[in-house]
Backbone as CSV, one residue per row, in Angstrom:
resi,resn,N_x,N_y,N_z,CA_x,CA_y,CA_z,C_x,C_y,C_z
1,UNK,0.834,-1.188,0.000,0.000,0.000,0.000,0.872,1.240,0.000
2,UNK,0.561,2.189,-0.857,1.345,3.413,-0.953,0.869,4.483,0.025
3,UNK,-0.311,4.315,0.607,-0.867,5.263,1.574,-0.932,6.679,0.994
4,UNK,-1.354,6.776,-0.255,-1.481,8.078,-0.903,-2.816,8.714,-0.558
5,UNK,-2.839,10.030,-0.565,-4.107,10.732,-0.395,-4.939,10.551,-1.658
6,UNK,-6.217,10.876,-1.574,-7.086,10.740,-2.740,-6.588,11.611,-3.898
7,UNK,-6.159,12.848,-3.581,-5.653,13.731,-4.623,-4.359,13.238,-5.232
8,UNK,-3.451,12.721,-4.381,-2.186,12.198,-4.890,-2.395,10.990,-5.784
9,UNK,-3.303,10.105,-5.405,-3.581,8.933,-6.228,-4.218,9.340,-7.557
10,UNK,-5.128,10.322,-7.502,-5.798,10.779,-8.725,-4.783,11.381,-9.694
11,UNK,-3.850,12.180,-9.182,-2.824,12.762,-10.048,-2.011,11.687,-10.746
12,UNK,-1.650,10.651,-10.032,-0.836,9.583,-10.611,-1.613,8.779,-11.648
13,UNK,-2.880,8.530,-11.371,-3.705,7.783,-12.328,-3.852,8.573,-13.633
14,UNK,-4.164,9.877,-13.517,-4.337,10.696,-14.714,-3.023,10.853,-15.478
15,UNK,-1.917,10.971,-14.755,-0.614,11.091,-15.420,-0.266,9.802,-16.161
16,UNK,-0.562,8.657,-15.543,-0.264,7.370,-16.188,-1.106,7.194,-17.447
17,UNK,-2.369,7.588,-17.388,-3.230,7.471,-18.568,-2.744,8.361,-19.701
18,UNK,-2.350,9.604,-19.358,-1.879,10.521,-20.390,-0.542,10.072,-20.969
19,UNK,0.311,9.462,-20.127,1.637,9.043,-20.592,1.563,7.899,-21.593
20,UNK,0.472,7.139,-21.574,0.328,6.071,-22.562,0.171,6.643,-23.971
21,UNK,-0.416,7.827,-24.050,-0.592,8.478,-25.348,0.590,9.390,-25.677
22,UNK,1.139,10.042,-24.651,2.243,10.992,-24.852,3.401,10.609,-23.927
23,UNK,4.271,9.684,-24.358,5.396,9.237,-23.515,6.332,10.366,-23.098
24,UNK,6.298,11.475,-23.832,7.153,12.604,-23.491,6.853,13.123,-22.081
25,UNK,5.644,12.887,-21.595,5.277,13.331,-20.261,6.177,12.705,-19.195
26,UNK,6.481,11.407,-19.352,7.321,10.723,-18.377,8.738,11.286,-18.390
27,UNK,9.224,11.607,-19.570,10.565,12.190,-19.678,10.629,13.540,-18.972
28,UNK,9.623,14.387,-19.210,9.602,15.704,-18.559,9.421,15.563,-17.046
29,UNK,8.626,14.570,-16.624,8.418,14.345,-15.200,9.707,13.866,-14.538
30,UNK,10.418,12.973,-15.185,11.682,12.469,-14.645,12.719,13.586,-14.530
31,UNK,12.684,14.545,-15.442,13.617,15.669,-15.421,13.171,16.787,-14.489
32,UNK,12.047,16.574,-13.792,11.478,17.556,-12.857,11.104,18.862,-13.545
33,UNK,10.766,18.797,-14.815,10.341,19.988,-15.547,8.851,20.238,-15.391
34,UNK,8.088,19.184,-15.106,6.662,19.300,-14.828,6.341,18.435,-13.623
35,UNK,5.226,18.732,-12.993,4.787,17.952,-11.835,3.575,17.106,-12.202
36,UNK,3.202,16.199,-11.299,2.016,15.380,-11.537,0.763,16.249,-11.646
37,UNK,0.709,17.297,-10.838,-0.438,18.204,-10.907,-0.502,18.901,-12.259
38,UNK,0.649,19.325,-12.762,0.698,19.964,-14.081,0.196,19.019,-15.159
39,UNK,0.633,17.768,-15.106,0.204,16.782,-16.108,-1.298,16.556,-16.024
40,UNK,-1.809,16.464,-14.787,-3.242,16.232,-14.615,-4.067,17.388,-15.173
41,UNK,-3.606,18.612,-14.988,-4.336,19.774,-15.494,-4.265,19.867,-17.014
42,UNK,-3.117,19.520,-17.585,-2.923,19.677,-19.028,-3.455,18.500,-19.840
43,UNK,-3.528,17.328,-19.227,-3.856,16.108,-19.978,-5.090,16.219,-20.863
44,UNK,-6.214,16.778,-20.382,-7.406,16.831,-21.251,-7.249,17.741,-22.460
45,UNK,-6.225,18.564,-22.480,-6.083,19.560,-23.543,-4.918,19.257,-24.480
46,UNK,-4.228,18.144,-24.263,-3.092,17.785,-25.114,-3.557,17.063,-26.366
47,UNK,-2.897,17.369,-27.459,-3.154,16.690,-28.726,-1.810,16.296,-29.335
48,UNK,-1.879,15.488,-30.376,-0.647,15.083,-31.049,0.088,16.285,-31.631
49,UNK,-0.646,17.325,-31.976,-0.025,18.499,-32.595,0.527,19.497,-31.586
50,UNK,-0.128,19.596,-30.423,0.280,20.678,-29.517,1.025,20.231,-28.266
51,UNK,1.135,18.925,-28.004,1.637,18.498,-26.699,3.082,18.928,-26.432
52,UNK,3.922,18.953,-27.466,5.312,19.376,-27.254,5.388,20.860,-26.895
53,UNK,4.654,21.683,-27.616,4.677,23.122,-27.355,4.051,23.439,-25.997
54,UNK,2.962,22.746,-25.656,2.295,23.002,-24.383,3.193,22.597,-23.215
55,UNK,3.847,21.452,-23.331,4.745,21.012,-22.256,5.929,21.958,-22.107
56,UNK,6.415,22.468,-23.215,7.520,23.432,-23.143,7.071,24.707,-22.430
57,UNK,5.834,25.128,-22.668,5.320,26.337,-22.029,5.052,26.128,-20.542
58,UNK,4.806,24.876,-20.158,4.443,24.586,-18.770,5.631,24.231,-17.889
59,UNK,6.823,24.198,-18.430,7.996,23.802,-17.658,8.241,24.751,-16.480
60,UNK,8.447,24.151,-15.307,8.797,24.902,-14.085,7.748,25.963,-13.740
61,UNK,6.497,25.751,-14.115,5.433,26.703,-13.818,4.684,26.265,-12.553
62,UNK,4.167,27.246,-11.839,3.358,26.962,-10.661,1.969,26.493,-11.092
63,UNK,1.199,25.979,-10.144,-0.148,25.522,-10.452,-0.999,26.662,-10.983
64,UNK,-0.870,27.847,-10.387,-1.644,29.002,-10.834,-1.297,29.367,-12.280
65,UNK,-0.016,29.300,-12.618,0.412,29.629,-13.985,-0.070,28.574,-14.978
66,UNK,-0.094,27.316,-14.548,-0.587,26.250,-15.425,-2.086,26.408,-15.646
67,UNK,-2.823,26.803,-14.621,-4.256,27.034,-14.782,-4.521,28.152,-15.781
68,UNK,-3.673,29.182,-15.769,-3.817,30.252,-16.758,-3.518,29.735,-18.161
69,UNK,-2.548,28.829,-18.283,-2.226,28.227,-19.578,-3.399,27.390,-20.087
70,UNK,-4.034,26.651,-19.193,-5.203,25.852,-19.566,-6.338,26.754,-20.036
71,UNK,-6.512,27.890,-19.358,-7.562,28.830,-19.756,-7.296,29.389,-21.145
72,UNK,-6.026,29.539,-21.510,-5.686,30.013,-22.849,-5.970,28.939,-23.896
73,UNK,-5.781,27.667,-23.506,-6.040,26.566,-24.439,-7.532,26.348,-24.650
74,UNK,-8.320,26.592,-23.601,-9.772,26.389,-23.693,-10.492,27.524,-22.957
75,UNK,-10.609,28.704,-23.573,-11.269,29.840,-22.919,-12.732,29.534,-22.614
76,UNK,-13.219,30.105,-21.500,-14.607,29.957,-21.103,-15.285,31.326,-21.118
77,UNK,-16.585,31.352,-21.298,-17.293,32.641,-21.306,-17.288,33.276,-19.926
78,UNK,-17.513,34.586,-19.893,-17.590,35.293,-18.616,-18.715,34.723,-17.762
79,UNK,-18.473,34.657,-16.475,-19.496,34.187,-15.546,-20.447,35.324,-15.219
80,UNK,-21.742,35.054,-15.118,-22.693,36.114,-14.763,-22.528,36.520,-13.306
81,UNK,-22.881,37.748,-12.985,-22.801,38.241,-11.612,-24.041,37.790,-10.844
82,UNK,-23.825,37.167,-9.711,-24.924,36.697,-8.874,-24.636,37.124,-7.441
83,UNK,-25.539,37.837,-6.829,-25.417,38.230,-5.431,-26.678,37.768,-4.722
84,UNK,-26.552,36.851,-3.777,-27.728,36.351,-3.072,-27.335,35.856,-1.687
85,UNK,-28.327,35.752,-0.845,-28.112,35.232,0.495,-27.985,33.721,0.431
86,UNK,-26.991,33.188,1.157,-26.792,31.746,1.162,-27.858,31.051,1.998
87,UNK,-28.247,29.853,1.600,-29.159,29.078,2.448,-28.490,28.757,3.773
88,UNK,-29.268,28.532,4.793,-28.719,28.192,6.101,-27.990,26.860,6.019
89,UNK,-26.856,26.788,6.666,-26.100,25.535,6.718,-26.716,24.636,7.775
90,UNK,-27.136,23.470,7.349,-27.811,22.564,8.269,-26.792,21.775,9.074
91,UNK,-26.925,21.794,10.371,-26.034,21.005,11.222,-26.887,20.136,12.131
92,UNK,-26.703,18.855,12.017,-27.526,17.925,12.789,-27.040,17.845,14.226
93,UNK,-27.945,17.759,15.169,-27.619,17.565,16.584,-27.994,16.149,16.963
94,UNK,-27.211,15.533,17.846,-27.518,14.151,18.228,-28.941,14.038,18.767
95,UNK,-29.642,13.051,18.307,-31.045,12.864,18.721,-31.154,11.681,19.676
96,UNK,-31.964,11.840,20.679,-32.232,10.740,21.606,-33.310,9.857,20.998
97,UNK,-33.479,8.665,21.506,-34.506,7.777,20.930,-35.888,8.400,20.910
98,UNK,-36.164,9.310,21.870,-37.500,9.892,21.927,-37.585,11.270,21.297
99,UNK,-36.454,11.776,20.814,-36.431,13.119,20.237,-36.059,13.048,18.768
100,UNK,-36.852,13.609,17.879,-36.508,13.590,16.458,-35.297,14.473,16.183
101,UNK,-34.693,14.251,15.000,-33.539,15.046,14.617,-33.923,16.515,14.512
102,UNK,-33.038,17.395,14.995,-33.254,18.833,14.893,-32.062,19.460,14.195
103,UNK,-32.293,20.612,13.594,-31.248,21.295,12.842,-31.170,22.739,13.315
104,UNK,-29.957,23.242,13.407,-29.764,24.638,13.808,-29.079,25.385,12.689
105,UNK,-29.452,26.642,12.495,-28.874,27.478,11.448,-27.832,28.397,12.050
106,UNK,-26.860,28.830,11.257,-25.854,29.758,11.753,-26.486,31.083,12.170
107,UNK,-25.881,31.710,13.194,-26.456,32.941,13.716,-26.118,34.151,12.873
108,UNK,-25.020,34.090,12.072,-24.597,35.233,11.272,-24.965,35.028,9.816
109,UNK,-25.939,35.779,9.298,-26.302,35.634,7.882,-25.137,36.031,6.994
110,UNK,-25.039,35.400,5.845,-23.970,35.717,4.908,-24.542,35.885,3.520
111,UNK,-23.788,36.556,2.695,-24.163,36.707,1.292,-23.023,36.191,0.446
112,UNK,-23.330,35.714,-0.731,-22.298,35.161,-1.598,-22.255,35.909,-2.920
113,UNK,-21.035,36.279,-3.332,-20.815,36.907,-4.633,-20.152,35.830,-5.490
114,UNK,-20.903,35.203,-6.367,-20.296,34.102,-7.092,-21.033,33.835,-8.396
115,UNK,-20.375,33.064,-9.244,-20.978,32.599,-10.489,-20.166,31.433,-10.994
116,UNK,-20.830,30.484,-11.636,-20.130,29.332,-12.184,-19.532,29.668,-13.534
117,UNK,-18.465,28.945,-13.878,-17.775,29.212,-15.138,-18.652,28.922,-16.341
118,UNK,-19.592,27.986,-16.173,-20.441,27.643,-17.311,-21.703,28.501,-17.370
119,UNK,-21.798,29.487,-16.466,-22.941,30.391,-16.502,-24.073,30.009,-15.579
120,UNK,-23.966,28.855,-14.922,-25.031,28.441,-14.011,-24.649,28.798,-12.587
121,UNK,-25.648,29.068,-11.726,-25.332,29.415,-10.334,-24.642,28.261,-9.629
122,UNK,-23.705,28.595,-8.739,-23.026,27.580,-7.946,-23.929,27.160,-6.795
123,UNK,-23.923,25.895,-6.464,-24.700,25.420,-5.342,-23.847,25.529,-4.095
124,UNK,-24.131,26.537,-3.261,-23.336,26.760,-2.062,-24.127,26.425,-0.802
125,UNK,-25.143,25.570,-0.924,-26.028,25.305,0.199,-25.286,24.765,1.407
126,UNK,-24.280,23.956,1.177,-23.585,23.337,2.294,-22.109,23.723,2.303
127,UNK,-21.775,24.864,1.691,-20.387,25.322,1.694,-20.036,25.867,3.075
128,UNK,-18.829,25.568,3.586,-18.442,26.112,4.891,-18.342,27.624,4.839
129,UNK,-18.795,28.292,5.892,-18.828,29.745,5.896,-17.441,30.352,5.909
130,UNK,-16.440,29.583,6.362,-15.088,30.109,6.448,-14.231,29.711,5.255
131,UNK,-14.828,29.171,4.213,-14.052,28.753,3.049,-13.370,29.950,2.400
132,UNK,-12.143,29.744,1.936,-11.414,30.830,1.301,-11.975,31.099,-0.084
133,UNK,-11.648,32.266,-0.615,-12.147,32.639,-1.934,-11.552,31.724,-3.000
134,UNK,-12.339,31.479,-4.035,-11.880,30.666,-5.156,-11.642,31.588,-6.347
135,UNK,-10.451,31.490,-6.931,-10.090,32.292,-8.097,-9.663,31.354,-9.205
136,UNK,-10.308,31.459,-10.352,-10.001,30.574,-11.468,-10.008,31.369,-12.766
137,UNK,-9.014,31.152,-13.630,-9.003,31.854,-14.919,-10.031,31.264,-15.865
138,UNK,-10.744,32.136,-16.566,-11.702,31.704,-17.586,-11.092,31.783,-18.977
139,UNK,-10.192,32.743,-19.166,-9.486,32.953,-20.421,-8.215,33.714,-20.066
140,UNK,-7.320,33.959,-21.033,-6.072,34.647,-20.693,-6.255,35.984,-19.990
141,UNK,-7.369,36.676,-20.212,-7.558,38.004,-19.633,-8.764,38.108,-18.704
142,UNK,-9.426,37.001,-18.415,-10.639,37.043,-17.602,-10.554,36.000,-16.484
143,UNK,-11.026,36.375,-15.276,-10.982,35.492,-14.118,-12.340,35.459,-13.432
144,UNK,-12.624,34.337,-12.793,-13.817,34.197,-11.962,-13.383,34.197,-10.502
145,UNK,-13.994,35.037,-9.685,-13.704,35.108,-8.257,-14.974,34.786,-7.494
146,UNK,-14.894,33.820,-6.600,-16.049,33.402,-5.812,-15.689,33.509,-4.332
147,UNK,-16.518,34.182,-3.547,-16.274,34.307,-2.117,-17.574,34.509,-1.369
148,UNK,-17.519,34.255,-0.088,-18.667,34.459,0.784,-18.340,35.580,1.760
149,UNK,-19.276,36.501,1.956,-19.039,37.661,2.810,-20.119,37.752,3.881
150,UNK,-19.858,38.591,4.872,-20.819,38.783,5.954,-21.942,39.720,5.507
151,UNK,-22.964,39.816,6.344,-24.066,40.734,6.032,-23.561,42.171,5.974
152,UNK,-22.644,42.530,6.896,-22.112,43.890,6.917,-21.387,44.231,5.625
153,UNK,-20.571,43.288,5.137,-19.856,43.525,3.883,-20.829,43.642,2.720
154,UNK,-21.842,42.781,2.715,-22.862,42.848,1.670,-23.562,44.199,1.676
155,UNK,-23.888,44.695,2.887,-24.580,45.985,2.985,-23.680,47.122,2.510
156,UNK,-22.375,47.040,2.823,-21.449,48.074,2.344,-21.346,48.046,0.830
157,UNK,-21.352,46.836,0.250,-21.313,46.727,-1.206,-22.545,47.376,-1.827
158,UNK,-23.707,47.085,-1.259,-24.938,47.674,-1.793,-24.918,49.197,-1.653
159,UNK,-24.323,49.679,-0.556,-24.221,51.120,-0.372,-23.308,51.727,-1.430
160,UNK,-22.166,51.089,-1.669,-21.253,51.573,-2.702,-21.906,51.521,-4.079
161,UNK,-22.681,50.482,-4.326,-23.383,50.339,-5.595,-24.354,51.496,-5.806
162,UNK,-25.042,51.902,-4.734,-25.993,53.009,-4.836,-25.279,54.344,-5.025
163,UNK,-24.159,54.534,-4.311,-23.433,55.795,-4.402,-22.747,55.979,-5.752
164,UNK,-22.466,54.867,-6.438,-21.750,54.933,-7.713,-22.681,54.894,-8.922
165,UNK,-23.960,54.979,-8.706,-24.892,54.888,-9.836,-24.644,55.967,-10.882
166,UNK,-24.158,57.144,-10.443,-23.906,58.213,-11.411,-22.734,57.867,-12.319
167,UNK,-21.754,57.111,-11.797,-20.570,56.740,-12.589,-20.706,55.350,-13.197
168,UNK,-21.419,54.455,-12.504,-21.637,53.087,-12.995,-23.149,52.834,-12.976
169,UNK,-23.873,53.340,-13.987,-25.340,53.220,-13.988,-25.851,51.794,-13.879
170,UNK,-25.100,50.856,-14.431,-25.554,49.468,-14.405,-25.364,48.822,-13.039
171,UNK,-24.552,49.437,-12.170,-24.262,48.834,-10.869,-23.422,47.582,-10.987
172,UNK,-22.632,47.480,-12.061,-21.828,46.286,-12.318,-20.914,45.976,-11.138
173,UNK,-21.070,44.787,-10.556,-20.281,44.393,-9.389,-18.794,44.310,-9.718
174,UNK,-18.456,43.857,-10.929,-17.049,43.742,-11.307,-16.376,45.114,-11.361
175,UNK,-17.084,46.117,-11.874,-16.539,47.475,-11.940,-16.341,48.043,-10.539
176,UNK,-17.303,47.822,-9.648,-17.187,48.312,-8.275,-16.040,47.606,-7.553
177,UNK,-15.928,46.308,-7.750,-14.840,45.537,-7.143,-13.489,46.061,-7.630
178,UNK,-13.373,46.339,-8.928,-12.121,46.852,-9.489,-11.761,48.204,-8.886
179,UNK,-12.736,49.081,-8.760,-12.469,50.409,-8.180,-12.024,50.279,-6.722
180,UNK,-12.684,49.400,-5.965,-12.333,49.233,-4.557,-10.930,48.657,-4.399
181,UNK,-10.605,47.636,-5.186,-9.285,47.021,-5.090,-8.198,47.989,-5.526
182,UNK,-8.467,48.795,-6.555,-7.491,49.785,-7.012,-7.160,50.775,-5.907
183,UNK,-8.198,51.282,-5.216,-7.970,52.217,-4.120,-7.226,51.553,-2.963
184,UNK,-7.557,50.299,-2.668,-6.892,49.593,-1.581,-5.418,49.380,-1.876
185,UNK,-5.100,48.939,-3.103,-3.700,48.712,-3.475,-2.907,50.017,-3.418
186,UNK,-3.492,51.094,-3.919,-2.809,52.388,-3.867,-2.531,52.802,-2.427
187,UNK,-3.498,52.598,-1.545,-3.311,52.979,-0.145,-2.230,52.129,0.520
188,UNK,-2.236,50.827,0.251,-1.241,49.938,0.858,0.160,50.230,0.341
189,UNK,0.300,50.452,-0.980,1.612,50.764,-1.540,2.119,52.110,-1.027
190,UNK,1.215,53.048,-0.812,1.623,54.350,-0.288,2.105,54.222,1.150
191,UNK,1.441,53.374,1.930,1.818,53.223,3.332,3.075,52.366,3.504
192,UNK,3.150,51.241,2.767,4.281,50.329,2.937,5.525,50.763,2.182
193,UNK,5.358,51.292,0.977,6.510,51.547,0.120,6.605,52.987,-0.355
194,UNK,5.840,53.883,0.275,5.908,55.323,-0.026,5.653,55.600,-1.502
195,UNK,4.846,54.768,-2.156,4.541,54.964,-3.565,3.635,56.182,-3.728
196,UNK,4.025,57.087,-4.620,3.249,58.296,-4.865,3.589,58.856,-6.229
197,UNK,2.641,59.569,-6.808,2.883,60.198,-8.122,3.555,61.553,-7.973
198,UNK,3.598,62.075,-6.727,4.224,63.373,-6.485,5.199,63.272,-5.302
199,UNK,6.351,62.658,-5.515,7.313,62.493,-4.420,7.897,63.823,-3.970
200,UNK,8.214,63.894,-2.698,8.838,65.091,-2.163,10.327,65.137,-2.534
201,UNK,10.930,66.289,-2.312,12.366,66.415,-2.568,13.105,65.521,-1.581
202,UNK,13.996,64.635,-2.057,14.715,63.727,-1.158,15.532,64.509,-0.135
203,UNK,15.598,64.017,1.106,16.418,64.686,2.115,17.897,64.499,1.821
204,UNK,18.725,65.234,2.534,20.161,65.114,2.329,20.629,63.714,2.705
205,UNK,21.716,63.281,2.106,22.256,61.952,2.382,22.855,61.937,3.771
206,UNK,22.490,60.939,4.559,22.993,60.862,5.925,24.450,60.451,5.943
207,UNK,25.162,60.847,6.956,26.574,60.495,7.128,26.697,59.423,8.199
208,UNK,27.915,58.927,8.400,28.122,57.907,9.420,27.746,58.421,10.805
209,UNK,27.885,59.744,11.014,27.612,60.307,12.327,26.133,60.219,12.667
210,UNK,25.281,60.480,11.687,23.843,60.438,11.969,23.170,59.249,11.289
211,UNK,23.895,58.129,11.154,23.347,56.919,10.553,22.165,56.429,11.387
212,UNK,21.102,56.020,10.736,19.881,55.617,11.435,19.302,54.365,10.810
213,UNK,18.499,53.645,11.600,17.825,52.451,11.086,16.663,52.808,10.166
214,UNK,16.166,54.025,10.282,15.015,54.446,9.484,15.347,54.421,7.990
215,UNK,14.445,53.821,7.211,14.627,53.781,5.755,13.789,54.901,5.153
216,UNK,14.413,55.915,4.537,13.657,57.047,3.981,12.641,56.607,2.943
217,UNK,11.598,57.419,2.786,10.541,57.103,1.832,11.077,56.974,0.421
218,UNK,12.023,57.844,0.032,12.556,57.791,-1.322,13.292,56.487,-1.570
219,UNK,13.956,55.950,-0.542,14.661,54.671,-0.682,13.659,53.528,-0.788
220,UNK,12.649,53.527,0.076,11.634,52.467,0.016,10.937,52.459,-1.335
221,UNK,10.633,53.643,-1.848,9.941,53.745,-3.132,10.818,53.225,-4.268
222,UNK,12.091,53.630,-4.299,12.985,53.205,-5.378,13.281,51.707,-5.316
223,UNK,13.419,51.175,-4.101,13.672,49.731,-3.950,12.456,48.934,-4.395
224,UNK,11.263,49.399,-4.010,10.026,48.721,-4.415,9.900,48.660,-5.934
225,UNK,10.187,49.761,-6.608,10.088,49.806,-8.063,11.185,48.970,-8.716
226,UNK,12.397,49.087,-8.196,13.509,48.335,-8.791,13.295,46.829,-8.685
227,UNK,12.843,46.350,-7.527,12.650,44.915,-7.322,11.272,44.441,-7.767
228,UNK,10.473,45.351,-8.349,9.172,45.011,-8.937,8.235,44.343,-7.935
229,UNK,8.289,44.758,-6.660,7.371,44.228,-5.667,7.505,42.744,-5.452
230,UNK,8.748,42.236,-5.498,8.966,40.791,-5.404,10.275,40.527,-4.677
231,UNK,10.327,39.450,-3.925,11.542,39.069,-3.210,12.712,38.976,-4.186
232,UNK,13.830,39.628,-3.836,14.979,39.687,-4.735,16.023,38.632,-4.413
233,UNK,15.712,37.690,-3.509,16.670,36.624,-3.184,16.867,35.710,-4.389
234,UNK,18.110,35.401,-4.704,18.445,34.518,-5.817,19.158,33.292,-5.264
235,UNK,18.589,32.121,-5.494,19.179,30.866,-5.037,19.554,29.969,-6.195
236,UNK,19.728,28.708,-5.884,20.141,27.753,-6.924,19.085,27.572,-7.995
237,UNK,17.822,27.763,-7.630,16.730,27.597,-8.586,16.259,28.916,-9.182
238,UNK,17.086,29.961,-9.044,16.720,31.253,-9.600,16.149,32.179,-8.545
239,UNK,15.533,33.260,-8.991,15.011,34.265,-8.074,13.710,33.814,-7.429
240,UNK,13.558,34.158,-6.166,12.333,33.827,-5.431,11.136,34.516,-6.081
241,UNK,9.993,33.833,-6.124,8.791,34.376,-6.750,7.827,35.013,-5.758
242,UNK,8.154,34.993,-4.486,7.215,35.459,-3.466,6.956,36.958,-3.572
243,UNK,5.680,37.324,-3.492,5.294,38.737,-3.516,4.548,39.138,-2.247
244,UNK,4.373,38.206,-1.314,3.670,38.491,-0.061,4.658,38.526,1.104
245,UNK,4.263,39.179,2.181,5.079,39.285,3.389,6.479,39.814,3.075
246,UNK,6.545,40.873,2.260,7.837,41.436,1.864,8.386,42.351,2.956
247,UNK,9.702,42.343,3.099,10.389,43.159,4.085,11.600,43.813,3.441
248,UNK,12.052,44.917,4.015,13.242,45.583,3.525,14.463,44.957,4.193
249,UNK,15.388,44.477,3.373,16.554,43.753,3.855,17.820,44.566,3.622
250,UNK,18.638,44.712,4.670,19.948,45.347,4.530,20.932,44.307,4.008
251,UNK,21.460,44.516,2.815,22.450,43.581,2.270,23.642,43.510,3.219
252,UNK,24.156,44.659,3.620,25.113,44.727,4.717,24.319,45.157,5.945
253,UNK,24.142,44.277,6.927,23.265,44.584,8.060,23.617,45.893,8.757
254,UNK,22.599,46.494,9.304,22.793,47.748,10.022,23.804,47.564,11.155
255,UNK,23.751,46.426,11.838,24.660,46.162,12.945,26.112,46.099,12.502
256,UNK,26.333,45.870,11.192,27.695,45.808,10.652,28.039,47.070,9.883
257,UNK,27.285,48.140,10.079,27.586,49.403,9.421,26.804,49.675,8.163
258,UNK,25.849,48.816,7.825,25.064,49.008,6.609,24.181,50.238,6.679
259,UNK,24.079,50.939,5.571,23.285,52.163,5.507,21.957,51.906,4.792
260,UNK,21.031,52.792,5.027,19.712,52.699,4.389,19.744,53.409,3.052
261,UNK,20.463,52.823,2.084,20.565,53.375,0.741,19.946,52.405,-0.251
262,UNK,19.625,52.905,-1.422,19.024,52.050,-2.447,19.958,50.898,-2.799
263,UNK,21.261,51.155,-2.823,22.226,50.105,-3.171,22.318,49.031,-2.102
264,UNK,22.009,49.378,-0.842,22.176,48.426,0.256,20.868,47.815,0.731
265,UNK,19.734,48.252,0.184,18.429,47.736,0.603,17.815,46.941,-0.545
266,UNK,17.286,45.761,-0.220,16.592,44.927,-1.195,15.323,44.369,-0.549
267,UNK,14.382,43.969,-1.382,13.171,43.320,-0.888,13.456,41.847,-0.618
268,UNK,12.939,41.368,0.496,13.018,39.953,0.826,11.676,39.504,1.380
269,UNK,11.294,38.281,1.075,10.140,37.705,1.745,10.560,37.386,3.180
270,UNK,9.597,37.152,4.036,9.903,36.928,5.454,10.872,35.757,5.631
271,UNK,10.664,34.664,4.910,11.501,33.475,5.071,12.944,33.738,4.667
272,UNK,13.157,34.392,3.526,14.523,34.643,3.071,15.207,35.734,3.887
273,UNK,14.433,36.668,4.422,15.015,37.688,5.294,15.579,37.024,6.551
274,UNK,14.777,36.134,7.149,15.232,35.417,8.337,16.394,34.488,8.006
275,UNK,16.354,33.863,6.831,17.427,32.947,6.412,18.763,33.686,6.314
276,UNK,18.756,34.873,5.702,20.004,35.608,5.546,20.493,36.159,6.883
277,UNK,19.579,36.460,7.791,19.989,36.875,9.132,20.714,35.740,9.841
278,UNK,20.216,34.511,9.689,20.891,33.364,10.303,22.259,33.129,9.681
279,UNK,22.365,33.338,8.357,23.662,33.158,7.708,24.701,34.136,8.249
280,UNK,24.292,35.372,8.473,25.243,36.408,8.888,25.553,36.336,10.380
281,UNK,24.499,36.226,11.217,24.691,36.294,12.662,24.892,34.932,13.310
282,UNK,24.598,33.862,12.571,24.760,32.530,13.119,23.470,31.953,13.655
283,UNK,23.346,30.648,13.528,22.132,29.972,13.973,21.942,30.116,15.470
284,UNK,23.056,30.160,16.210,22.962,30.246,17.663,22.287,31.520,18.132
285,UNK,22.583,32.638,17.496,21.983,33.909,17.892,20.478,33.867,17.685
286,UNK,20.077,33.343,16.539,18.643,33.281,16.242,17.939,32.285,17.153
287,UNK,18.594,31.135,17.408,17.964,30.126,18.256,17.786,30.635,19.679
288,UNK,18.801,31.275,20.223,18.724,31.782,21.589,17.701,32.902,21.716
289,UNK,17.469,33.612,20.623,16.534,34.746,20.657,15.239,34.417,19.928
290,UNK,14.891,33.144,19.888,13.708,32.735,19.125,12.449,33.449,19.605
291,UNK,12.324,33.639,20.897,11.132,34.298,21.426,11.060,35.747,20.982
292,UNK,12.242,36.424,20.967,12.282,37.847,20.621,12.367,38.083,19.130
293,UNK,12.550,37.035,18.344,12.782,37.199,16.904,11.646,37.913,16.200
294,UNK,10.418,37.678,16.642,9.284,38.288,15.962,9.044,39.735,16.341
295,UNK,9.739,40.248,17.359,9.516,41.617,17.781,10.273,42.579,16.901
296,UNK,9.702,43.766,16.695,10.318,44.746,15.812,11.655,45.226,16.352
297,UNK,11.789,45.342,17.701,13.028,45.864,18.260,14.195,44.933,17.966
298,UNK,13.984,43.623,18.107,15.063,42.681,17.836,15.391,42.612,16.362
299,UNK,14.360,42.657,15.519,14.611,42.611,14.075,15.362,43.840,13.634
300,UNK,15.029,45.001,14.187,15.739,46.213,13.830,17.181,46.169,14.306
301,UNK,17.409,45.543,15.458,18.770,45.447,15.990,19.657,44.654,15.020
302,UNK,19.062,43.635,14.375,19.822,42.840,13.417,19.870,43.499,12.036
303,UNK,19.131,44.578,11.862,19.146,45.257,10.562,18.315,44.572,9.515
304,UNK,17.224,43.926,9.909,16.332,43.266,8.940,14.943,43.877,9.076
305,UNK,14.881,45.174,8.947,13.633,45.904,9.171,12.545,45.460,8.223
306,UNK,11.336,45.246,8.738,10.188,44.880,7.897,9.666,46.104,7.197
């Protein structure tokens, strides 16, 4: 017995079936150029004419990138906008021999913003209320986003829909969502990376006498743009692809005299920032200070400011 999960077994079965028709799949799998998940996603769309080109395009791609490739091979129509209250989730309570089964509904009403890729409503009657959002590409330039929100969020959406009627007469949910996300991203980039269309005059360059841990806004902005909002760590497998939990990393740590300049600051994801701190200061320092490692004061002392 291999003790595989249901998903792992399914991937292997689909890969084996596809490899009987396209033996090249096994060669690419052996070379670690594609994964079992990649083969399973691509298998229904491979033909004798396109399988070599498709496999070449899918090499070393993440699952999300492969899903986008599949959407390009077989585009789907836009999903209709559906906003409705979810049915109550039925939860059975243990029944005694003399008491019939009873069901209780959740106390917090929710609304769902969703649509199926084929144009039919999704059945969310028994979906868990805490399920994460589902994002799937429909075509190279179109995506379907499905999520469940609280009553308060639903009411705020309806309020925004009413306030925007002069600019969006149709009340299109996708347009409102785009406007909201655009404003949110601008606000976050302005706060985290000092991104602005009207930057102030840069302050004078600091000297060794007044060297500080503070990273000026102009430096944060230039580093963010230069590193394209992505971890700049380069390892044996190339540059890190992480774009979340980014931190400003001193190439030469502040504790060793490093300055807060564009040349000495790079973006790092949390994992690689901590990894490089261990390389420089030693595993013992990090291990002994494991409790304090997450605090801003200790991280600043090591020159790995978030």
